[in-house]
C-alpha positions in Angstrom: 0.1 0.0 0.1 2.8 2.4 1.0 4.7 1.6 -2.2 1.4 2.3 -4.2 1.4 5.8 -2.9 4.8 6.6 -3.2 4.5 5.8 -6.8 1.4 7.4 -7.5 2.6 10.6 -5.7 5.9 10.2 -8.0 4.1 10.5 -11.0 1.9 13.4 -9.9 3.4 17.0 -10.7 3.7 19.6 -7.8 0.0 21.3 -8.6 -1.4 17.8 -8.9 0.1 17.0 -6.0 -1.6 20.3 -4.0 -4.9 19.6 -5.4 -4.5 16.0 -4.0 -3.9 17.2 -0.4 -6.6 19.9 -0.5 -9.0 16.8 -1.7 -7.8 14.8 1.4 -8.9 18.1 3.5 -12.5 17.7 1.9 -12.4 13.8 2.7 -11.7 14.4 6.6 -14.6 17.3 6.2 -17.1 15.0 5.0 -16.2 12.2 7.9 -16.9 15.0 9.9 -20.3 15.9 8.5 -21.2 12.3 8.0 -20.3 12.0 12.3 -22.6 15.1 12.8 -25.4 13.8 10.7 -25.4 10.3 12.8 -24.6 11.8 16.2 -28.0 13.6 15.4 -30.2 11.4 15.6 -29.4 10.2 19.4 -31.1 13.0 21.1 -34.1 13.0 18.7 -34.7 9.6 19.7 -33.8 9.8 23.4 -36.3 12.5 23.6 -38.7 10.9 21.6 -38.5 7.6 23.7 -38.7 9.8 27.1 -39.6 13.3 27.3 -38.6 13.5 30.7 -35.0 13.8 29.4 -35.1 17.0 28.5 -35.1 18.5 32.2 -32.6 15.9 33.2 -29.7 16.2 30.4 -28.5 19.9 31.3 -27.3 20.6 27.2 -30.6 19.5 26.1 -32.2 21.7 29.1 -30.0 24.6 28.0 -31.1 24.4 24.5 -34.8 24.0 25.4 -34.8 26.8 27.4 -32.9 29.1 25.3 -35.2 28.3 22.1 -38.5 29.0 23.9 -40.1 25.8 23.8 -43.2 25.3 25.9 -43.7 21.8 25.4 -41.8 18.6 24.8 -43.9 17.8 21.5 -42.6 20.8 19.8 -39.4 20.4 20.8 -39.2 16.9 19.9 -40.4 18.1 16.2 -37.7 20.7 16.6 -35.0 17.5 17.1 -36.4 16.0 14.3 -36.3 18.3 11.6 -32.7 19.5 12.7 -31.5 15.9 12.5 -33.3 15.6 9.1 -31.5 18.8 8.0 -28.1 17.7 9.8 -28.2 14.5 7.5 -29.3 15.9 4.3 -26.9 18.8 4.7 -24.3 16.0 5.3 -25.1 13.8 2.3 -25.2 17.3 0.0 -21.7 17.9 1.2 -21.0 14.3 0.4 -22.5 14.7 -3.1 -20.5 17.9 -3.8 -16.9 16.5 -2.3 -17.7 13.4 -4.3 -18.1 15.1 -7.7 -14.7 17.3 -6.6 -13.0 14.1 -6.1 -14.5 12.4 -9.5 -13.2 15.6 -11.3 -9.9 15.3 -10.1 -9.5 11.8 -11.5 -11.0 12.6 -14.8 -8.8 15.7 -15.1 -5.8 13.3 -13.9 -6.9 11.2 -16.9 -6.1 14.1 -19.4 -3.0 15.3 -17.5 -1.2 11.6 -17.4 -2.6 10.6 -20.7 -1.0 14.0 -22.0 2.4 14.0 -19.9 2.9 9.9 -21.2 2.6 10.9 -24.6 4.9 13.6 -24.4 7.5 11.5 -22.6 6.9 8.8 -25.9 7.6 11.7 -28.3 10.4 13.0 -26.5 12.3 9.8 -26.7 15.4 9.4 -28.8 14.4 7.7 -32.1 16.3 4.5 -31.1 13.4 3.8 -28.3 11.2 3.0 -31.3 13.5 0.8 -33.1 12.6 -1.4 -29.8 9.1 -0.7 -28.8 5.6 -1.5 -30.9 4.0 1.2 -31.8 0.8 -0.4 -30.7 1.6 -1.3 -27.5 2.6 2.3 -26.9 -0.9 3.3 -28.1 -2.6 1.2 -25.8 -0.6 2.7 -23.0 -1.6 6.3 -23.8 -5.6 5.0 -24.3 -6.6 2.4 -22.2 -3.6 1.4 -19.4 -3.7 5.1 -18.2 -7.3 4.7 -17.7 -7.3 1.5 -16.0 -4.9 3.4 -13.7 -7.4 6.2 -13.1 -10.5 4.4 -13.1 -9.5 1.1 -11.6 -6.7 2.3 -9.0 -6.3 6.1 -8.2 -10.5 6.7 -8.5 -11.0 3.6 -6.2 -7.8 4.7 -3.8 -9.6 7.8 -3.6 -12.6 6.5 -2.5 -11.1 3.9 -0.2 -9.6 7.0 1.5 -12.7 8.9 1.8 -14.6 6.0 3.0 -12.1 5.2 5.5 -12.3 8.4 6.9 -15.9 7.7 7.1 -15.3 4.2 9.1 -12.8 5.7 11.0 -15.2 8.8 12.5 -18.2 6.4 13.2 -16.0 4.0 14.9 -14.5 6.7 17.1 -18.3 8.1 17.8 -19.2 4.8 18.6 -16.1 4.2 20.7 -16.8 7.4 22.8 -20.5 6.4 23.7 -19.2 2.4 24.1 -15.6 1.3 23.8 -16.2 -2.1 24.3 -19.0 -2.4 21.9 -16.7 -0.6 19.1 -13.7 -2.7 19.9 -15.9 -5.7 19.3 -17.6 -3.8 16.1 -13.9 -3.4 14.3 -12.4 -6.4 15.3 -14.9 -8.6 13.9 -15.2 -6.3 10.9 -11.1 -6.1 10.2 -10.8 -9.9 10.9 -13.3 -10.3 8.1 -12.1 -8.2 5.6 -8.4 -9.3 6.5 -8.8 -12.9 5.7 -10.9 -12.4 2.8 -8.5 -9.8 1.0 -5.5 -11.9 2.4 -7.0 -15.0 0.3 -7.4 -13.4 -3.1 -4.6 -10.7 -3.0 -2.4 -13.0 -5.2 -5.2 -13.9 -7.3 -6.1 -10.3 -7.8 -2.1 -9.6 -8.6 -2.0 -12.3 -11.2 -5.1 -11.9 -12.8 -4.4 -8.0 -13.2 -1.1 -8.6 -14.7 -2.8 -11.2 -17.5 -5.1 -8.8 -18.1 -2.6 -6.0 -19.3 -0.9 -8.8 -21.4 -4.4 -9.3 -22.7 -5.4 -5.9 -23.6 -2.3 -5.3 -25.3 -2.6 -8.2 -27.5 -6.5 -6.8 -28.4 -5.2 -3.6 -29.3 -2.1 -4.7 -31.5 -4.4 -7.4 -33.4 -6.9 -4.8 -34.1 -4.2 -2.4 -35.3 -2.8 -4.9 -37.5 -5.9 -6.4 -39.2 -7.0 -2.9 -40.0 -3.9 -1.6 -40.8 -3.2 -4.3 -43.3 -6.5 -4.1 -44.7 -5.3 -5.3 -48.3 -3.2 -8.1 -47.1 -6.0 -9.3 -45.0 -8.5 -9.1 -47.7 -5.7 -10.8 -50.4 -4.7 -13.8 -47.6 -8.4 -14.2 -46.7 -7.0 -14.2 -43.1 -9.8 -12.2 -41.5 -10.9 -15.6 -39.8 -7.3 -15.8 -38.0 -7.5 -12.1 -37.0 -10.6 -12.5 -35.7 -9.9 -15.6 -33.5 -6.5 -13.9 -32.3 -8.5 -10.7 -31.3 -11.4 -12.7 -30.0 -8.8 -15.1 -27.5 -7.4 -11.9 -25.9 -10.7 -10.2 -26.0 -12.3 -13.2 -24.0 -9.7 -13.6 -21.5 -9.5 -9.7 -21.0 -13.4 -9.9 -20.1 -12.7 -13.1 -18.0 -10.2 -11.1 -15.8 -12.5 -7.9 -15.7 -15.6 -10.3 -14.5 -13.1 -11.9 -12.0 -11.8 -8.7 -10.5 -15.4 -7.5 -10.3 -16.4 -11.0 -8.3 -13.6 -10.8 -5.9 -14.4 -7.0 -5.1 -17.8 -7.3 -5.0 -18.8 -10.7 -3.4 -17.7 -10.0 0.4 -20.1 -7.5 0.4 -23.2 -9.9 1.4 -21.2 -11.5 3.8 -20.4 -9.0 5.4 -24.1 -6.9 5.3 -25.1 -10.3 6.7 -22.1 -10.1 9.5 -23.2 -6.4 10.6 -26.8 -6.3 10.6 -26.2 -9.5 12.9 -24.3 -7.7 15.1 -26.9 -5.3 15.2 -29.5 -7.8 16.2 -27.2 -9.2 19.7 -26.3 -5.5 20.1 -30.3 -5.0 20.7 -30.6 -7.8 22.6 -27.5 -6.9 24.7 -28.8 -3.4 25.7 -32.1 -5.0 26.4 -30.6 -7.8 28.9 -29.1 -4.7 30.4 -32.3 -2.4 31.0 -36.2 -3.4 30.4 -36.9 -0.2 29.8 -36.7 0.1 25.9 -36.5 4.2 25.9 -33.3 3.9 27.7 -32.5 1.3 24.7 -33.9 3.4 21.6 -31.1 6.0 21.4 -28.6 3.8 21.4 -30.0 1.6 19.1 -30.7 4.4 16.9 -26.8 5.3 17.2 -25.7 1.9 16.0 -28.4 1.5 13.7 -27.3 4.7 11.6 -23.8 4.1 12.2 -24.1 0.8 10.8 -26.3 1.7 8.1 -23.4 4.3 7.4 -20.3 2.2 8.2 -20.9 -1.0 6.1 -21.2 0.2 2.5 -18.2 2.4 3.6 -16.5 -0.9 4.5 -17.4 -2.4 1.7 -16.0 0.6 -0.3 -12.6 0.5 1.4 -12.4 -3.2 0.7 -13.3 -3.1 -3.1 -10.4 -0.1 -3.6 -7.9 -2.3 -2.1 -8.9 -5.2 -4.3 -8.9 -2.9 -7.4 -5.1 -1.5 -6.4 -4.5 -5.0 -6.3 -5.7 -5.9 -9.5 -4.4 -2.6 -11.4 -0.7 -2.7 -9.9 0.6 -3.9 -13.1 -0.8 -0.5 -15.0 0.7 1.9 -12.4 3.6 -0.3 -12.4 3.5 0.6 -16.4 2.8 4.4 -16.0 5.2 4.8 -13.4 8.0 3.4 -15.4 7.4 5.2 -18.6 6.8 8.8 -17.3 10.2 8.2 -15.5 12.0 7.2 -18.9 14.8 10.3 -19.2 13.8 13.0 -21.6 15.7 13.7 -24.7 14.9 17.6 -24.1 15.9 19.1 -27.5 16.3 23.2 -27.7 14.0 24.1 -30.4 16.5 26.7 -32.6 14.3 29.8 -34.4 17.5 29.9 -37.0 18.4 27.3 -39.7 21.5 25.2 -39.9 22.0 25.1 -43.3 24.9 23.9 -45.3 27.0 26.3 -47.6 30.4 24.2 -47.9 29.7 21.1 -46.8 27.7 17.9 -44.8 30.5 15.7 -43.2 30.6 12.6 -41.0 33.2 11.7 -39.7 34.8 8.6 -37.7 31.6 7.2 -37.3 31.0 4.1 -35.2 27.0 3.0 -34.9 25.8 -0.3 -33.5 22.0 -0.7 -32.9 21.9 -1.2 -29.1 20.3 -4.8 -29.6 23.6 -5.7 -31.4 26.2 -3.4 -30.0 29.0 -6.1 -30.8 27.9 -5.7 -34.4 28.6 -2.1 -35.6 27.0 -1.2 -39.0 29.4 1.3 -39.2 33.1 1.6 -38.0 35.4 4.4 -38.5 33.4 5.8 -41.7 33.7 9.0 -43.3 31.7 10.9 -45.8 31.9 14.0 -47.1 28.8 15.8 -49.1 29.5 19.0 -50.7 26.9 21.7 -50.6 24.3 22.2 -53.5 25.5 18.5 -55.3 23.0 15.9 -55.8 24.4 12.4 -54.1 23.3 9.0 -54.4 23.9 6.4 -51.6 23.6 2.8 -53.3 23.8 -0.6 -51.9 21.9 -4.0 -51.1 19.4 -4.4 -48.6 20.3 -4.7 -45.4 23.3 -3.0 -46.4 23.3 0.1 -44.1 21.8 3.0 -46.2 18.6 3.8 -44.2 21.1 3.7 -41.0 23.5 6.3 -42.6 20.8 8.5 -43.9 19.1 8.2 -39.9 22.8 9.3 -38.8 22.9 12.4 -41.8 19.1 13.2 -40.5 20.0 13.7 -37.0 17.9 11.0 -35.7 20.8 8.2 -34.4 23.7 9.7 -32.4 26.8 7.8 -33.4 28.8 5.9 -30.6 31.9 7.5 -31.9 32.7 10.0 -34.5 30.5 13.6 -35.4 28.2 14.9 -37.9 29.4 17.9 -38.7 27.8 21.1 -41.3 30.3 23.8 -42.5 32.7 22.5 -39.8 29.7 23.0 -36.7 29.2 19.7 -34.8 25.7 18.7 -34.8 25.1 18.2 -31.5 22.1 17.8 -28.9 22.1 22.0 -28.7 22.0 22.8 -32.2 20.4 19.3 -34.3 16.7 21.2 -34.2 18.4 23.9 -36.7 20.0 21.2 -38.5 16.3 19.3 -38.8 14.7 22.5 -39.9 16.8 22.8 -42.8 16.0 19.4 -44.0 13.1 18.4 -46.0 12.9 14.0 -46.0 10.9 11.4 -48.1 10.8 8.2 -46.3 10.6 4.8 -48.4 6.7 4.6 -47.1 5.2 8.1 -46.6 2.6 8.1 -43.5 -0.3 10.0 -44.4 -3.1 11.1 -41.8 -6.7 11.2 -42.6 -7.2 14.5 -43.6 -7.3 16.7 -46.6 -4.1 17.0 -49.6 -3.2 20.4 -48.3 -3.0 19.2 -44.5 -0.7 15.8 -45.3 1.4 18.2 -47.6 1.8 21.0 -44.7 2.4 18.2 -41.8 2.6 19.7 -38.3 1.1 22.8 -39.3 -2.3 23.9 -37.9 -5.0 24.3 -40.6 -5.0 28.0 -40.3 -1.3 28.4 -40.4 -1.2 26.7 -44.0 0.4 28.4 -46.6 -1.4 27.4 -49.5 0.9 29.3 -52.1 4.0 26.9 -50.8 1.4 23.8 -51.0 0.5 24.7 -54.6 4.5 25.0 -55.4 5.4 22.1 -53.3 2.8 19.6 -55.4 4.1 21.4 -58.9 7.3 20.1 -58.3 6.0 16.7 -56.8 4.2 16.8 -60.1 0.6 16.2 -58.2 -0.9 19.3 -58.4 -2.7 18.7 -61.9 -4.1 15.3 -60.3 -5.4 17.3 -57.1 -7.0 20.1 -59.0 -8.0 17.9 -62.0 -9.8 14.9 -60.2 -10.1 15.4 -56.4 -13.8 16.6 -55.9 -12.6 19.0 -53.7 -8.9 19.6 -54.5 -6.7 20.6 -51.8 -9.6 20.2 -49.4 -10.4 16.5 -50.5 -9.7 14.3 -47.2 -7.6 11.1 -48.7 -8.3 8.4 -46.2 -6.2 6.7 -43.4 -2.7 6.4 -44.4 -4.0 7.6 -47.9 -5.8 4.6 -48.9 -7.8 7.1 -51.5 -4.7 7.6 -53.2 -2.8 5.4 -55.5 1.4 4.0 -54.3 2.5 6.7 -56.6 0.2 9.4 -55.6 0.6 8.5 -52.2 4.6 8.8 -52.8 4.2 12.3 -54.7 2.3 14.0 -51.4 5.5 13.0 -49.3 7.5 14.3 -51.8 5.6 17.4 -51.8 5.7 17.3 -47.8 9.2 17.3 -47.8 9.6 20.6 -50.5 6.5 22.8 -48.7 9.3 24.2 -46.1 11.2 25.1 -49.4 14.0 23.0 -47.0 18.0 23.6 -47.9 18.7 19.5 -48.2 16.4 17.1 -49.6 16.6 13.4 -48.5 14.8 10.9 -50.1 14.8 7.2 -49.2 13.8 5.2 -52.2 11.2 7.7 -52.8 10.6 6.8 -56.5 10.3 3.2 -56.5 6.5 3.7 -56.3 6.3 5.3 -59.1 5.8 4.6 -62.6 8.5 5.5 -65.2 6.9 8.7 -67.1 6.1 9.9 -63.3 9.9 9.1 -61.8 11.5 10.7 -64.8 9.1 14.0 -64.6 10.0 13.8 -60.7 13.7 13.6 -61.9 13.8 16.4 -64.0 12.0 18.2 -61.0 14.6 17.4 -59.1 17.4 18.0 -61.6 16.1 21.6 -61.7 16.8 22.0 -58.0 20.3 20.9 -58.1 22.4 23.6 -57.4 20.1 25.0 -55.0 19.6 22.7 -52.9 21.6 19.8 -51.6 20.0 16.7 -52.6 20.7 12.9 -51.2 19.3 10.2 -52.6 19.1 6.2 -51.5 18.3 3.6 -54.0 19.2 -0.4 -54.9 20.4 0.2 -57.9 22.9 2.7 -59.8 20.0 3.3 -62.7 17.9 5.3 -60.4 20.8 7.7 -59.5 22.1 8.6 -63.1 21.4 12.2 -62.5 23.7 12.1 -59.4 26.7 13.9 -59.6 28.1 11.6 -56.8 27.6 8.1 -55.9 28.4 6.4 -52.5 28.4 2.7 -51.7 27.2 1.0 -49.0 29.4 -0.6 -47.4 31.9 2.1 -48.7 34.2 -1.1 -50.3 31.4 -2.6 -52.3 31.3 -2.2 -56.0 28.3 0.0 -57.4 26.3 -1.7 -60.2 23.4 -0.8 -62.3 
């Protein structure tokens, strides 16, 4: 329990911690209000059972005289209405407190999921080479909800109802210490035995729930993302079976958790009301006067009415804590990942002389003893067109990632005009870059928004969009064949466009900000011969004004480049 609270406190930012403290103060006040509401029933029942007590009890006699009552009947009515008012006020305050608690939890959902996504987006590029994007999406969209609504919210209810139970226990203890000790002992032992018997089971199914939920998200993402292959290979049944298995397992674990956390309610209710009857019988045996028994019995009955549901909420909160501990562990682990803080440069670091890789050694973290490059040197003249050629898996894309500043070499350096590219100026270098990947990512937005990727809809420069589209040989298609021109939505991942059209939108995106350096990773591989030739002509027209670096498998695709680089460097370049 303490370690859980410590982890939760760690993932809160200072403002959330302050708000959490205010929540606890509200909870304490709610418990006090509950106690006052329960306590108010005693004088009413005492006077109702034996009006003579008005003149025997000093406090009641003082209130009776000060408020100017002349008969017991009017005083009983006043006590009754006062008790009702206090109970209603207590319930209203409890409602307000629960609303504030729920609002706090739901705003935490927004804040923690936003911080987790930000933490992922600010990880080094290498981080994404070893983590599944579907798993990261699951963490942000689902596991944070599990943490908030199955752990933090039950925890807040546990603390709130714990204060209520404590207040009721103190109230009963002040009235009859022995009875209070017996009640707390019976309830404590009962809940302790139940929780001890299910604790390990809850932890196990909680971990399995997280695994099943991740598999469910991943299967759905793969099936819908690769819908063309699913259709062609008729593998829908296999994906449905895989999804159903994970979904069924998730549902079973959630059902088991709910059962284990709710089932003690009936046993505890039976025990509680049995204890109430026993207490009533004991009180009657002590005194044959029902008028003396009635106030105490009313106190115990009303306290039980408040106490038993609160105790059940506490137990359910403990059960949910154990069940959802894996979600807390994940969020805590990923929110404490070291963050790559890249200063956002206003200036652009464009090359005027050369781009140089010197003494580069790079190996992927998964294979540190197998470097892709070892003491590798490369000089690219500014305003030149350079082709990088090599077989699949030779390291061409790794070389481009090093040049882009996405990967940091273990040895050596990347420099532009003699200025080393470091974490302090890599954003200035990347502002000078346009990049066309082999597989262009397109969002389910308009053509214009995809070309001006990252810009707000209001901030799109349509002149720059059209200029880039013309250079990418796609302007005529957009204005001539798409129903809304640049405002036409192109579907998720550009499903309403052909492969070549998607690639040309990607090229237009790279040219939108008029970069000084253009990187193209197999960018023309999806184009037909005529479009490729037209695009090569457009790229050739840029030569001299921009530095162009192109990756390809074959030399024939790089015939317009002024310089060729083979990867590995000692490999013979072939056509």
